[in-house]
VMD Tcl script that draws the C-alpha trace (Angstrom):
set ca {
  {23.60 9.18 17.94}
  {20.82 7.51 15.93}
  {18.42 9.83 14.09}
  {14.90 10.18 15.44}
  {12.50 7.66 13.85}
  {10.07 9.10 11.31}
  {6.57 9.92 12.52}
  {5.25 7.97 9.55}
  {6.93 5.14 7.65}
  {5.53 4.33 4.21}
  {6.17 1.17 2.20}
  {5.01 1.12 -1.42}
  {4.58 -2.18 -3.26}
  {4.91 -1.22 -6.92}
  {6.20 -2.45 -10.27}
  {7.39 1.09 -10.94}
  {9.45 2.22 -7.93}
  {11.02 4.97 -10.07}
  {7.70 6.82 -9.92}
  {8.34 7.62 -6.25}
  {8.55 9.96 -4.48}
  {7.29 11.90 -7.51}
  {5.56 15.10 -6.46}
  {5.82 13.94 -2.84}
  {9.51 14.86 -3.04}
  {8.62 18.51 -3.63}
  {7.18 21.38 -1.59}
  {5.93 20.65 1.94}
  {5.95 16.85 1.66}
  {9.43 16.95 0.12}
  {10.80 19.07 2.95}
  {9.14 16.73 5.43}
  {10.81 13.78 3.69}
  {14.22 15.49 4.00}
  {13.58 16.12 7.70}
  {12.51 12.49 8.17}
  {9.09 13.50 9.42}
  {8.07 10.68 7.12}
  {10.14 8.02 5.35}
  {9.62 6.09 2.13}
  {10.57 2.58 1.02}
  {9.62 1.07 -2.34}
  {9.35 -2.66 -2.99}
  {9.35 -4.09 -6.52}
  {7.59 -7.51 -6.70}
  {9.69 -8.43 -9.74}
  {12.62 -8.89 -7.35}
  {10.74 -11.81 -5.78}
  {10.00 -13.73 -8.98}
  {11.78 -17.00 -9.77}
  {11.58 -17.23 -13.58}
  {13.88 -15.61 -16.12}
  {11.09 -13.37 -17.40}
  {10.33 -12.02 -13.89}
  {6.65 -12.75 -14.36}
  {4.34 -10.99 -11.90}
  {0.99 -11.57 -13.62}
  {-1.05 -14.25 -15.37}
  {-4.33 -14.60 -17.27}
  {-7.52 -14.60 -15.18}
  {-9.39 -17.79 -14.35}
  {-12.73 -17.76 -16.13}
  {-11.33 -15.86 -19.09}
  {-11.58 -12.18 -19.88}
  {-9.33 -9.37 -20.97}
  {-6.15 -8.33 -19.19}
  {-3.88 -9.95 -16.66}
  {-3.99 -10.34 -12.88}
  {-1.10 -9.87 -10.44}
  {-0.06 -13.21 -8.92}
  {-0.70 -13.86 -5.20}
  {2.44 -15.93 -4.59}
  {4.77 -13.22 -5.91}
  {3.03 -10.46 -3.93}
  {3.04 -12.67 -0.84}
  {6.82 -13.08 -1.03}
  {7.18 -9.33 -1.49}
  {5.11 -8.60 1.59}
  {6.65 -11.28 3.78}
  {10.11 -9.90 3.06}
  {9.08 -6.50 4.39}
  {7.18 -7.21 7.58}
  {5.74 -5.55 9.59}
  {3.23 -3.95 7.24}
  {1.28 -1.78 9.65}
  {-1.94 -0.55 8.06}
  {-2.15 -2.43 4.75}
  {-3.94 -0.56 1.95}
  {-4.80 -1.52 -1.61}
  {-5.64 1.32 -4.01}
  {-8.60 0.32 -6.19}
  {-11.65 1.97 -7.81}
  {-13.88 -0.48 -5.95}
  {-12.61 0.67 -2.54}
  {-14.28 2.99 -0.07}
  {-13.87 6.67 -1.05}
  {-10.93 8.58 0.38}
  {-12.22 11.35 2.65}
  {-10.62 13.97 4.86}
  {-11.77 11.97 7.89}
  {-9.94 8.91 6.52}
  {-6.81 11.00 5.88}
  {-6.87 12.23 9.48}
  {-7.28 8.65 10.69}
  {-4.35 7.40 8.60}
  {-2.13 10.29 9.73}
  {-2.25 8.79 13.24}
  {-0.65 5.56 12.03}
  {3.12 5.00 12.41}
  {3.34 2.60 9.44}
  {1.43 2.33 6.16}
  {2.00 -0.25 3.42}
  {0.30 0.56 0.13}
  {-0.13 -1.98 -2.64}
  {-0.33 -0.47 -6.13}
  {-2.10 -2.73 -8.57}
  {-1.52 -2.91 -12.32}
  {-3.22 -4.64 -15.25}
  {-6.68 -5.90 -14.19}
  {-5.74 -5.83 -10.51}
  {-4.64 -8.25 -7.81}
  {-5.67 -11.84 -7.07}
  {-8.52 -11.64 -4.55}
  {-6.99 -14.32 -2.34}
  {-4.01 -12.10 -1.57}
  {-6.32 -9.28 -0.47}
  {-8.33 -11.66 1.69}
  {-5.27 -13.23 3.31}
  {-3.82 -9.86 4.28}
  {-7.18 -8.25 5.09}
  {-6.35 -5.36 2.80}
  {-8.16 -2.08 3.32}
  {-9.38 -1.05 -0.12}
  {-9.46 2.70 -0.83}
  {-10.55 4.64 -3.93}
  {-9.71 8.23 -4.83}
  {-12.69 8.59 -7.16}
  {-15.11 7.03 -9.60}
  {-12.68 6.60 -12.46}
  {-9.96 4.18 -13.56}
  {-6.22 4.85 -13.69}
  {-3.46 2.83 -15.34}
  {-2.19 1.79 -11.93}
  {-2.38 2.46 -8.23}
  {0.77 4.59 -8.03}
  {-0.90 7.91 -8.77}
  {-3.71 7.09 -6.37}
  {-1.19 6.21 -3.66}
  {0.53 9.56 -4.12}
  {-2.75 11.41 -3.73}
  {-3.62 9.46 -0.60}
  {-0.17 10.13 0.87}
  {-0.37 13.83 0.01}
  {-3.56 14.12 2.07}
  {-1.96 12.25 4.97}
  {1.53 13.77 5.06}
  {0.33 17.37 5.23}
  {-1.54 16.45 8.43}
  {1.59 15.24 10.21}
  {2.96 17.48 12.99}
  {5.48 20.11 11.81}
  {4.67 19.72 8.09}
  {2.40 22.77 7.86}
  {3.52 25.67 10.05}
  {0.06 26.82 11.13}
  {-1.83 23.77 12.40}
  {-5.04 25.84 12.50}
  {-5.02 25.83 8.71}
  {-6.50 22.33 8.71}
  {-9.60 23.45 10.61}
  {-10.53 26.07 8.01}
  {-9.88 23.97 4.90}
  {-12.58 22.23 2.92}
  {-14.10 19.34 4.92}
  {-12.40 20.51 8.13}
  {-15.78 21.43 9.63}
  {-17.97 19.48 7.25}
  {-18.19 22.36 4.76}
  {-16.35 23.44 1.64}
  {-13.86 26.26 2.13}
  {-14.86 29.93 1.83}
  {-13.44 32.08 -1.02}
  {-10.06 33.79 -0.60}
  {-8.87 37.24 -1.66}
  {-5.54 39.10 -1.64}
  {-4.04 42.33 -3.01}
  {-4.80 44.32 -5.07}
  {-8.11 45.28 -3.47}
  {-9.48 46.23 -6.91}
  {-8.77 44.20 -10.02}
  {-10.06 44.31 -13.58}
  {-10.16 40.93 -15.26}
  {-9.85 40.05 -18.96}
  {-13.62 40.49 -19.25}
  {-13.25 44.21 -18.44}
  {-15.21 43.98 -15.19}
  {-13.83 45.72 -12.09}
  {-14.00 43.41 -9.11}
  {-13.43 44.49 -5.51}
  {-12.55 42.53 -2.41}
  {-15.59 42.31 -0.07}
  {-15.40 45.25 2.34}
  {-15.94 43.04 5.39}
  {-12.52 41.44 4.86}
  {-10.69 44.75 5.32}
  {-12.89 45.95 8.19}
  {-10.59 44.65 10.91}
  {-13.63 43.20 12.68}
  {-12.48 39.62 13.22}
  {-15.78 38.30 14.58}
  {-17.71 39.63 11.58}
  {-15.08 38.26 9.18}
  {-15.43 34.85 10.83}
  {-19.23 34.97 10.49}
  {-18.96 36.06 6.84}
  {-16.60 33.22 6.02}
  {-18.88 30.69 7.66}
  {-21.86 31.94 5.66}
  {-19.84 31.77 2.46}
  {-18.77 28.20 3.27}
  {-22.35 27.19 3.89}
  {-23.57 28.84 0.69}
  {-20.97 27.22 -1.56}
  {-21.47 23.83 0.09}
  {-25.24 24.00 -0.32}
  {-24.85 24.92 -4.01}
  {-22.06 22.55 -5.03}
  {-22.24 19.60 -2.65}
  {-25.82 19.00 -1.49}
  {-24.69 15.68 -0.02}
  {-22.27 17.44 2.32}
  {-24.82 20.13 3.08}
  {-27.46 17.58 4.08}
  {-25.00 15.93 6.47}
  {-24.02 19.33 7.90}
  {-27.66 20.27 8.53}
  {-28.23 17.04 10.43}
  {-25.15 17.59 12.59}
  {-25.58 21.37 12.99}
  {-29.33 22.12 12.86}
  {-29.05 25.54 14.51}
  {-25.94 26.56 12.58}
  {-27.51 25.92 9.18}
  {-30.54 28.21 9.42}
  {-28.95 31.52 8.30}
  {-28.08 30.32 4.81}
  {-30.97 30.58 2.37}
}
mol new
graphics top color blue
foreach p $ca { graphics top sphere $p radius 0.5 }
foreach p [lrange $ca 0 end-1] q [lrange $ca 1 end] { graphics top cylinder $p $q radius 0.2 }
display resetview
């Protein structure tokens, strides 16, 4: 009997396949990989070079520092591993990765992620394959591998049967447009290194689930308003009545 196909197949185009699965092979994503909830294939473009030096890059037209990954080599790499499914290129100039995007990608059966190196990838390759460019933040990494792992971490945890309690996603940061409320556990009273005794808010041990829910919502709204005014503004527009309680 053939094993059930994975819910998500991932192909990584990278010059450093040994970097994978990395942290994705641990914890929840690692267990999901063992159970074939998702599967991973790495593709090294150097395998598709034709010269003795296995050259994958060249100097940029127009001059400038650094090197650019060659379109012909990447094209051969991609053509040898069709179909590609949703084709993504990790780059600082891409659209920001959001929870909404992660949810969208978690519905896909196949993702192919191109990890750039050096100064990036020849633009013609991206145009020809209509690459979806995604960024994980306003900073520059040495390559796209780390960014790909972060993107995949956000996606894999959303797959069915990866996290036991599916309701967890709804209460996490960005699940309802707000940052997550603060969490507490035992002991109920704790003295920190600053000598201050801190107690768990009484409402959380009241057993009154409706009041706990209301308290958590107010905390989420307060922390969002303070730390992410951009998210708060969007929440107010979408939930005008729900936003009035928070000062």
